N, C-alpha and C positions, 0 to 999 in steps of 0.2 A: 689705623686711621678712621675715624668716624665719620661717615657722609649721611648728609641730610637725604631725603628722597625728593625734597621741594626744591625747584630751582628753574632758571630760564638759561638758555644759550643761544647764541647766534654765530652763524659761520657764512663766509663768502668764499666764491672760488671761480675763477675765469680762465678761459683757454683763448683769450683775445677775440674770439667771436661771440661766444656765449658765456653767460654769467648765470651761476646759481646762487642763491640766497636761501639758507635753511634756518629756521627757528625751531627750537626744543622746549617743550614745557614738560616738567614732570611733578607729579603729586604722590603722596603716599599710597600704597597700595600693597595688599598682601602678597601678590605673586608679581611677576614680570609681563606687563601688557604694554604692547607698543601700536599706535596708530599712525598711519602715514598717509599724508594727503599731497598727491602730485599733481602737476600740470596735465591736462589733456594730451595724451600722445605719449607720455612718459611713464606709463606703468610698468615698462621692462625694469625700470630701477627700483622698484618697491622691495624686493627681496634683498638687494645689495644695501639698501639703506637700512633696512632692519637688522642685518648682519653687523654693520658699522656701529649702529646703536646699541646692540647688545654686547658688542665688544667693551663699551664703556659704562654700560648700566645693566646691573643685574635684577633690580628689583624696583617696582614703583609703575605707576602708570604714565606712559610717555607718548606725548602727542608731537608729531613731527610734521611740520609744513615746508614744502619745498617748492620754490618758485624759480623759473628759468627764463631769462630774457636773451633773447638770441636776435642778432644782426644779420645771419645768414638767410637770404631769400629762399634758398633751395632747402632750408629745413622745414619749411612749412609751406603746403600748397592745400588749394580749396578743390574739392570735387563736388561737382553739381550733379546731383542725384535726380535727372530728368524724369526718369520713370516714376518716382515718387511724387515729383511735382505734378505730372499728368493725372495720376491717381487722386491727389487732393483737389485738383481743379475740378475733376469730374465729380467728385463727392460733394464739392460745395455748390456746383451747378444743380445736382440732385435736391440738395438741400433748398435751394431757391425755388426749385418748380414745385416742391412738396408744400412749402409753406407761403409761396406767392411773395416771396421777398423781391424787391426790385433794387436793382443796383450792380455795379461792376465787381469782379473779383481783381483786386489790385495785385501787382507784383509785390509789394511789401508784405501782404497777406501770405501769398505763396512762400516767400522767401523766409518768412518766420516759422514756417510749419517744420516740425521734427524731422531731421535727416535729409533736408532737402539741400542743404549745404553740410558737407562733412570735411574736417581737416584730414589732410594727409601727411603724416610726419615721416613719409619713407625716405626723405633725403638726409635724416639725422644719422650721424656716425654714432652709433648706440655705444661702442667701447670708449670712444673718446668722451662722450658726454656723461657715461657713467663714472667714469674716472674723476671728471670735474664734480659731479654732484656727490659722490662718497668723499670728496676732500672736503668739500663745504660742511658735509656732515660731520666729519671727524672735527673740524673746527669747532662746530657747534657744540659736540660732545665735550670737548675739552673746555670750552666756554662755560658750560654749564656745570661741569666738575668743579671749577674753581668756586662757583657759587654754593654748589652742595658741601664742599670741604669747609668753606668758612661757616655755614650755617651748622655743619656737624660739630665744629670746634665749639660753638657756643652751647649746643645740646650737651657736649661732654662736660663742659664747666658746671654747667646746672646740675646735672647728674651726679658729679663728683661730689658737690656741695651737699647734696641731699643724702649721698652715700655716707659721707662723713658724720652727718646727723644721725642716721641710723647706728652706725658704731658706736658713738657717744651714747646713745640711748642703751645700749645693750650693756655698758658698764654701769648704767645707772639702775638696771633692771637685777642685774648681778648683785650690787649692793643691797637693794632691798630685799632680794630674795633669800639672803643670808640669815635674815631675822625673822622669816616668815615662820619656819617650824617652831622656834622658841616662843615666838608670839602666841601660836595656835594652841601650844602646850599650855601656856598661861590661861588663855582663855578657856581651854577645856577643863582645866583643874578649877578655875573658878566656877564655872557651870555646874561641874559635879558638886562641888561644896555647897552651892546652892541648893541643888536637889537634896543632897544628904541633910541639909539643916532642916527640911521640912519633913524628913522621913525618919522614923525611929527603928532602930536596929539594923540600919543598911551601912555596909562598909566596902569600899573599893581600894585594892592594893594600889600603892602608889607606882609600882612598877607597871600596872597595867595602863596608866596614863602616859608612862615613858614610851610603851610599846605602839600606842595609838598615835603619839607623836612622831615617833619614827616611821611608821606607815605613812603619815601624813606627808612627812618629809620627802620620802621616797617617790610618793606619787606626783608631787609638786616641784621635783629638781628639774630644772630646765637648763643644765649645765651642757648638754648635748646639743639642745636646740640653739643654745646662745652661740656655741662654738660653730655650727653649721651657718649660721646667719652671718657671723663675722668672715667665714670662709667665702660666702656668697658675695659679701661686700668686696673682700679682696680679689675675686674673680671680676665683679664689675669693674673695679679700677683698672685691672689689667687689660681688659678688652677695650676700654676707654682710651687708655694711653698706649695701647700697641701702636706700632708703626706700620703695619700690614695693611695691604690695600684689600684684603680679603673682607667680604660683607659680613658683618657681625649681628645684623638686627634681629634674625631669629633666633641666634644663641642667648642675646640678652633678653628676648622676649621669654625664653624659658627659664633663664636665671631669675627673672623678675617674679616668674610664678613660684618657683621655689622658695624665694624670700617671703612671699606672701603666706605660702604655707608655714613656714617656720614662725612667723609672727603669730598666726592663728593658733599654732599648737602651744606657743608660750602663754598667750592670754588664756586659753582654756585650763592650764594646768596650774595655773598661779591665781588663786582667787583672791587677790588683793587690790584694793582700789587704786593706790598708788602705781602699780604695776600696770593695771588696766589703762590709766590715763597715758602711760609712756606707750603702750602697745598702740594705742588710737593714734599717737603722733608719729609712730614707726609705720603703721599701715597708710597713713595718709602721705607720707614720703614715698613708700614703695608705690602707691597708685600714682605719683606724680611723676615717678620716674617711668612707669609702665606707659603713661601717656606719651611721654618724649620718645620711647622706644619705638612706638608705632610709626614714627616719621624717619627712622633710621634704616638705611640699606643694609 
Protein backbone atom coordinates (compact mmCIF):
# COMPACT_ATOMS: atom_id res chain seq x y z
CA UNK A 1 0.00 0.00 0.00
CA UNK A 2 1.47 3.30 -1.11
CA UNK A 3 1.33 6.15 1.40
CA UNK A 4 2.17 9.78 0.83
CA UNK A 5 4.34 11.50 3.43
CA UNK A 6 2.10 14.59 3.29
CA UNK A 7 -1.07 14.89 5.33
CA UNK A 8 -2.98 16.26 8.31
CA UNK A 9 -4.70 14.46 11.16
CA UNK A 10 -6.67 15.48 14.25
CA UNK A 11 -7.66 13.49 17.28
CA UNK A 12 -9.43 14.08 20.60
CA UNK A 13 -9.75 12.21 23.87
CA UNK A 14 -11.37 12.96 27.23
CA UNK A 15 -11.44 11.39 30.67
CA UNK A 16 -14.43 13.42 31.84
CA UNK A 17 -12.31 16.07 33.53
CA UNK A 18 -9.63 16.80 30.96
CA UNK A 19 -9.74 16.90 27.19
CA UNK A 20 -6.75 16.48 24.89
CA UNK A 21 -6.73 17.70 21.29
CA UNK A 22 -3.89 16.61 19.01
CA UNK A 23 -3.09 17.90 15.52
CA UNK A 24 -0.45 16.26 13.31
CA UNK A 25 1.01 17.68 10.13
CA UNK A 26 3.50 15.73 8.04
CA UNK A 27 5.56 16.59 4.97
CA UNK A 28 8.11 14.70 2.90
CA UNK A 29 11.56 14.23 4.41
CA UNK A 30 14.39 11.84 3.73
CA UNK A 31 14.34 10.53 7.30
CA UNK A 32 11.85 10.29 10.15
CA UNK A 33 11.77 13.51 12.17
CA UNK A 34 9.19 14.24 14.89
CA UNK A 35 8.66 17.59 16.60
CA UNK A 36 6.25 17.79 19.57
CA UNK A 37 4.70 20.89 21.14
CA UNK A 38 3.07 20.38 24.53
CA UNK A 39 1.40 22.74 27.01
CA UNK A 40 3.57 23.98 29.84
CA UNK A 41 3.74 21.39 32.57
CA UNK A 42 3.05 18.43 30.29
CA UNK A 43 6.60 17.74 29.11
CA UNK A 44 6.41 14.32 30.83
CA UNK A 45 4.27 13.17 27.86
CA UNK A 46 6.78 13.98 25.08
CA UNK A 47 8.48 10.58 24.84
CA UNK A 48 5.18 8.72 24.88
CA UNK A 49 3.78 10.98 22.17
CA UNK A 50 6.81 10.33 19.95
CA UNK A 51 6.52 6.57 20.47
CA UNK A 52 2.87 6.64 19.45
CA UNK A 53 3.65 8.67 16.33
CA UNK A 54 6.53 6.40 15.33
CA UNK A 55 4.24 3.38 15.59
CA UNK A 56 2.26 4.74 12.64
CA UNK A 57 4.76 6.90 10.75
CA UNK A 58 8.20 5.72 9.72
CA UNK A 59 9.35 8.46 7.34
CA UNK A 60 8.72 12.18 6.90
CA UNK A 61 8.89 15.38 8.93
CA UNK A 62 6.05 15.34 11.46
CA UNK A 63 4.88 18.23 13.65
CA UNK A 64 2.64 17.30 16.59
CA UNK A 65 0.70 19.91 18.58
CA UNK A 66 -0.98 18.83 21.83
CA UNK A 67 -3.48 20.98 23.72
CA UNK A 68 -5.02 19.97 27.05
CA UNK A 69 -8.13 21.59 28.56
CA UNK A 70 -8.74 20.74 32.22
CA UNK A 71 -11.64 21.57 34.53
CA UNK A 72 -9.91 20.13 37.60
CA UNK A 73 -8.85 22.92 39.94
CA UNK A 74 -6.18 20.83 41.59
CA UNK A 75 -4.47 20.26 38.23
CA UNK A 76 -3.13 23.77 38.21
CA UNK A 77 -1.75 25.92 41.00
CA UNK A 78 0.24 29.14 40.99
CA UNK A 79 3.45 29.53 42.93
CA UNK A 80 4.43 33.10 43.79
CA UNK A 81 8.19 33.55 43.87
CA UNK A 82 8.41 36.32 46.48
CA UNK A 83 12.21 36.20 46.61
CA UNK A 84 12.43 36.86 42.86
CA UNK A 85 9.90 39.71 43.14
CA UNK A 86 12.00 41.34 45.88
CA UNK A 87 15.13 41.15 43.73
CA UNK A 88 13.32 42.66 40.75
CA UNK A 89 11.94 45.44 43.00
CA UNK A 90 15.41 46.18 44.37
CA UNK A 91 16.90 46.22 40.88
CA UNK A 92 14.22 48.60 39.60
CA UNK A 93 14.83 50.94 42.55
CA UNK A 94 18.55 50.94 41.77
CA UNK A 95 17.77 51.88 38.16
CA UNK A 96 15.55 54.73 39.35
CA UNK A 97 18.32 56.17 41.50
CA UNK A 98 20.97 55.68 38.82
CA UNK A 99 19.01 57.50 36.13
CA UNK A 100 16.96 59.89 38.30
CA UNK A 101 13.72 58.35 37.08
CA UNK A 102 10.65 59.56 38.97
CA UNK A 103 7.64 57.29 39.44
CA UNK A 104 6.36 54.29 41.30
CA UNK A 105 6.98 50.65 40.65
CA UNK A 106 3.59 49.06 40.02
CA UNK A 107 2.36 45.62 41.00
CA UNK A 108 1.55 44.94 37.34
CA UNK A 109 5.20 45.57 36.42
CA UNK A 110 6.52 43.21 39.07
CA UNK A 111 3.94 40.52 38.24
CA UNK A 112 5.07 40.56 34.61
CA UNK A 113 8.68 39.82 35.44
CA UNK A 114 9.94 36.32 34.51
CA UNK A 115 9.41 33.58 37.11
CA UNK A 116 7.54 35.79 39.61
CA UNK A 117 4.50 33.61 38.95
CA UNK A 118 5.14 29.98 38.11
CA UNK A 119 2.58 27.28 37.37
CA UNK A 120 2.65 24.22 39.58
CA UNK A 121 1.28 21.12 37.85
CA UNK A 122 1.86 18.89 40.87
CA UNK A 123 -1.81 17.93 41.09
CA UNK A 124 -1.88 16.17 37.74
CA UNK A 125 -2.35 12.41 37.63
CA UNK A 126 0.42 11.81 35.10
CA UNK A 127 -0.48 8.18 34.34
CA UNK A 128 -4.14 8.93 33.60
CA UNK A 129 -3.29 12.10 31.68
CA UNK A 130 -0.66 10.27 29.63
CA UNK A 131 -3.18 7.59 28.65
CA UNK A 132 -5.65 10.27 27.55
CA UNK A 133 -3.04 12.17 25.50
CA UNK A 134 -1.71 9.06 23.76
CA UNK A 135 -5.27 8.04 22.93
CA UNK A 136 -5.76 11.41 21.20
CA UNK A 137 -2.40 10.95 19.41
CA UNK A 138 -3.46 7.51 18.15
CA UNK A 139 -6.68 9.00 16.80
CA UNK A 140 -4.75 11.80 15.08
CA UNK A 141 -2.30 9.32 13.53
CA UNK A 142 -5.22 7.22 12.23
CA UNK A 143 -6.82 10.36 10.77
CA UNK A 144 -3.52 11.34 9.18
CA UNK A 145 -3.10 7.84 7.78
CA UNK A 146 -6.44 8.04 5.94
CA UNK A 147 -5.27 11.17 4.11
CA UNK A 148 -1.83 9.70 3.39
CA UNK A 149 -3.33 6.51 1.93
CA UNK A 150 -5.73 8.50 -0.28
CA UNK A 151 -2.91 10.69 -1.56
CA UNK A 152 -0.67 7.64 -2.01
CA UNK A 153 -3.33 5.97 -4.19
CA UNK A 154 -3.35 8.99 -6.51
CA UNK A 155 0.45 8.92 -6.74
CA UNK A 156 0.36 5.19 -7.51
CA UNK A 157 -2.10 5.73 -10.39
CA UNK A 158 0.08 8.46 -11.88
CA UNK A 159 3.29 6.43 -11.59
CA UNK A 160 1.65 3.32 -13.04
CA UNK A 161 0.53 5.31 -16.06
CA UNK A 162 4.07 6.60 -16.56
CA UNK A 163 5.52 3.10 -16.11
CA UNK A 164 3.18 1.85 -18.85
CA UNK A 165 4.43 4.62 -21.16
CA UNK A 166 8.04 3.60 -20.47
CA UNK A 167 7.29 -0.04 -21.26
CA UNK A 168 5.57 0.86 -24.55
CA UNK A 169 8.59 2.96 -25.48
CA UNK A 170 10.93 -0.04 -25.00
CA UNK A 171 9.04 -1.94 -27.69
CA UNK A 172 9.41 1.04 -30.04
CA UNK A 173 13.16 1.07 -29.37
CA UNK A 174 13.35 -2.66 -29.94
CA UNK A 175 11.69 -2.30 -33.35
CA UNK A 176 13.98 0.56 -34.37
CA UNK A 177 17.11 -1.18 -33.10
CA UNK A 178 16.55 -4.20 -35.33
CA UNK A 179 17.18 -2.20 -38.48
CA UNK A 180 20.09 -0.12 -37.20
CA UNK A 181 22.96 -2.60 -38.05
CA UNK A 182 21.64 -3.06 -41.61
CA UNK A 183 21.27 0.69 -42.03
CA UNK A 184 24.80 1.17 -40.71
CA UNK A 185 26.16 -1.43 -43.18
CA UNK A 186 24.46 0.32 -46.10
CA UNK A 187 25.83 3.71 -45.06
CA UNK A 188 29.30 2.24 -44.58
CA UNK A 189 29.21 0.58 -47.99
CA UNK A 190 28.04 3.78 -49.69
CA UNK A 191 30.77 5.79 -47.99
CA UNK A 192 33.48 3.32 -49.00
CA UNK A 193 32.24 3.25 -52.60
CA UNK A 194 32.37 7.04 -52.63
CA UNK A 195 35.97 6.99 -51.44
CA UNK A 196 36.93 4.26 -53.92
CA UNK A 197 35.41 6.19 -56.81
CA UNK A 198 37.89 8.98 -56.15
CA UNK A 199 40.87 6.68 -55.73
CA UNK A 200 42.69 4.58 -58.29
CA UNK A 201 43.81 1.05 -57.53
CA UNK A 202 42.11 0.75 -54.12
CA UNK A 203 39.94 -2.22 -53.26
CA UNK A 204 38.21 -3.29 -50.07
CA UNK A 205 36.84 -6.79 -49.65
CA UNK A 206 33.08 -7.08 -49.20
CA UNK A 207 33.53 -9.37 -46.23
CA UNK A 208 35.40 -6.56 -44.47
CA UNK A 209 32.27 -4.44 -44.61
CA UNK A 210 30.28 -7.34 -43.17
CA UNK A 211 32.79 -7.69 -40.30
CA UNK A 212 32.58 -3.97 -39.47
CA UNK A 213 28.78 -4.11 -39.56
CA UNK A 214 28.81 -7.14 -37.23
CA UNK A 215 31.11 -5.37 -34.77
CA UNK A 216 28.84 -2.31 -34.79
CA UNK A 217 25.75 -4.48 -34.30
CA UNK A 218 27.33 -6.10 -31.25
CA UNK A 219 28.35 -2.77 -29.71
CA UNK A 220 24.93 -1.22 -30.29
CA UNK A 221 22.91 -4.22 -29.09
CA UNK A 222 20.63 -3.05 -26.26
CA UNK A 223 18.70 -6.28 -25.71
CA UNK A 224 19.99 -6.75 -22.15
CA UNK A 225 19.32 -3.12 -21.21
CA UNK A 226 15.76 -3.30 -22.54
CA UNK A 227 15.12 -6.55 -20.63
CA UNK A 228 16.42 -4.97 -17.40
CA UNK A 229 14.41 -1.80 -17.95
CA UNK A 230 11.24 -3.83 -18.45
CA UNK A 231 12.10 -5.84 -15.34
CA UNK A 232 12.42 -2.61 -13.35
CA UNK A 233 9.04 -1.46 -14.67
CA UNK A 234 7.54 -4.77 -13.52
CA UNK A 235 9.06 -4.38 -10.06
CA UNK A 236 7.75 -0.83 -9.89
CA UNK A 237 4.21 -2.02 -10.63
CA UNK A 238 4.58 -4.78 -8.05
CA UNK A 239 5.54 -2.32 -5.31
CA UNK A 240 2.77 0.11 -6.27
CA UNK A 241 0.13 -2.63 -6.17
CA UNK A 242 1.38 -4.52 -3.11
CA UNK A 243 -1.08 -4.68 -0.23
CA UNK A 244 1.66 -4.66 2.39
CA UNK A 245 1.84 -1.77 4.86
CA UNK A 246 5.66 -1.86 4.74
CA UNK A 247 7.15 1.49 3.59
CA UNK A 248 8.54 1.25 0.05
CA UNK A 249 9.71 4.81 -0.62
CA UNK A 250 13.43 4.08 -0.31
CA UNK A 251 13.15 0.94 -2.45
CA UNK A 252 11.28 2.87 -5.13
CA UNK A 253 13.93 5.58 -5.04
CA UNK A 254 16.67 3.01 -5.70
CA UNK A 255 14.62 1.34 -8.45
CA UNK A 256 14.08 4.65 -10.25
CA UNK A 257 17.83 5.28 -10.18
CA UNK A 258 18.37 1.91 -11.89
CA UNK A 259 15.74 2.72 -14.52
CA UNK A 260 17.51 5.97 -15.28
CA UNK A 261 20.84 4.14 -15.52
CA UNK A 262 19.48 1.67 -18.10
CA UNK A 263 17.92 4.50 -20.11
CA UNK A 264 21.25 6.35 -20.24
CA UNK A 265 23.06 3.19 -21.36
CA UNK A 266 20.58 2.55 -24.18
CA UNK A 267 20.90 6.14 -25.36
CA UNK A 268 24.70 5.98 -25.40
CA UNK A 269 24.90 2.62 -27.21
CA UNK A 270 22.43 3.34 -30.00
CA UNK A 271 23.46 6.30 -32.11
CA UNK A 272 20.13 6.69 -33.85
CA UNK A 273 18.08 9.88 -33.89
CA UNK A 274 14.78 8.04 -33.62
CA UNK A 275 15.95 6.06 -30.60
CA UNK A 276 17.36 9.24 -29.04
CA UNK A 277 13.96 10.94 -29.22
CA UNK A 278 12.30 7.95 -27.57
CA UNK A 279 14.98 7.85 -24.87
CA UNK A 280 14.38 11.50 -24.06
CA UNK A 281 10.70 10.68 -23.53
CA UNK A 282 11.62 7.74 -21.29
CA UNK A 283 14.01 9.84 -19.21
CA UNK A 284 11.31 12.49 -18.85
CA UNK A 285 8.85 9.89 -17.50
CA UNK A 286 11.50 8.42 -15.17
CA UNK A 287 12.24 11.89 -13.78
CA UNK A 288 8.53 12.53 -13.13
CA UNK A 289 8.29 9.19 -11.33
CA UNK A 290 11.36 10.12 -9.28
CA UNK A 291 9.71 13.37 -8.22
CA UNK A 292 6.61 11.49 -7.07
CA UNK A 293 8.68 8.92 -5.21
CA UNK A 294 10.19 11.68 -3.07
CA UNK A 295 6.78 12.07 -1.41
CA UNK A 296 6.21 8.39 -0.69
CA UNK A 297 6.82 6.87 2.74
